[in-house]
C-alpha positions in Angstrom: -1.1 -13.6 5.9 2.4 -14.0 4.6 3.1 -17.1 6.8 -0.1 -18.9 7.6 0.8 -22.1 9.6 -0.8 -24.7 11.9 0.9 -25.2 15.2 0.1 -28.3 17.4 0.5 -27.4 21.0 1.5 -29.7 23.8 -1.9 -29.0 25.4 -3.5 -30.7 22.4 -4.9 -27.7 20.5 -4.2 -27.1 16.9 -3.8 -23.4 16.2 -3.8 -21.7 12.8 -2.5 -18.2 12.4 -0.1 -15.9 10.7 3.4 -16.4 12.2 4.8 -12.8 12.2 8.1 -13.7 14.0 9.8 -17.1 14.6 12.9 -17.3 16.8 14.6 -20.0 19.0 12.7 -18.4 21.9 9.2 -17.8 20.5 6.6 -18.0 17.9 4.6 -14.7 17.5 1.3 -15.5 15.9 -1.2 -12.9 14.7 -4.9 -13.7 14.8 -4.5 -17.3 16.1 -7.6 -19.6 15.8 -8.3 -23.0 17.4 -9.1 -25.6 14.8 -11.7 -28.3 15.6 -14.1 -30.7 13.9 -17.7 -30.4 14.8 -21.1 -31.3 13.4 -23.0 -29.0 11.1 -26.8 -28.7 11.0 -27.0 -31.7 8.6 -25.2 -33.9 11.1 -22.0 -34.0 9.0 -18.5 -33.4 10.2 -17.4 -29.8 9.5 -14.4 -27.6 10.2 -14.7 -25.2 13.0 -12.4 -22.2 13.6 -12.7 -20.1 16.8 -10.4 -17.2 17.7 -8.0 -18.1 20.5 -8.3 -14.6 21.9 -12.1 -14.5 21.9 -12.3 -12.2 25.0 -9.3 -10.0 24.3 -8.5 -7.0 22.1 -5.0 -8.4 21.7 -4.3 -9.7 18.2 -0.8 -11.3 18.7 0.2 -14.2 21.0 3.6 -15.5 21.7 4.1 -19.3 22.1 7.1 -21.0 23.6 8.7 -23.3 21.0 9.1 -26.0 23.8 5.3 -26.3 23.8 4.9 -26.6 20.0 4.8 -30.3 18.8 4.7 -29.5 15.1 4.5 -26.5 12.7 3.0 -27.5 9.3 1.7 -25.9 6.2 -2.0 -25.1 5.8 -4.4 -26.9 3.4 -6.4 -24.6 1.0 -9.7 -25.3 2.8 -8.2 -23.9 6.0 -6.6 -20.9 4.2 -10.0 -20.1 2.6 -11.8 -20.3 6.0 -9.2 -18.2 7.7 -9.2 -15.7 4.8 -13.0 -15.3 5.2 -12.4 -14.2 8.8 -9.2 -12.2 8.8 -8.1 -11.7 5.2 -9.5 -10.1 2.1 -12.4 -12.5 1.9 -11.1 -13.9 -1.4 -11.6 -17.7 -1.5 -9.7 -19.8 -4.0 -11.4 -22.7 -5.8 -10.2 -26.3 -5.2 -7.3 -27.3 -7.5 -8.4 -30.9 -8.0 -8.9 -31.8 -11.6 -7.3 -28.6 -12.9 -4.3 -29.0 -15.2 -1.7 -26.4 -14.8 
């Protein structure tokens, strides 16, 4: 997870994944997930993350840059959730209130 980013696609989806190659012609994204907000069991809004390639063994997808509206950094909460699924499982605590 050297380059974890969020891509907003022209179709409206927000994709989070590890960009393994970025050129003028393509974004190659490993383990892309679709981000969404849904309701948890308590009726509160909660982050949902679903693999984009849910029915495929393929792990890398190429996106045409013409279909990417923005490419932004990832908040720690998203990194933690993604890391639970695809990374080492290590989750970092929130940094609010910590003086460095």
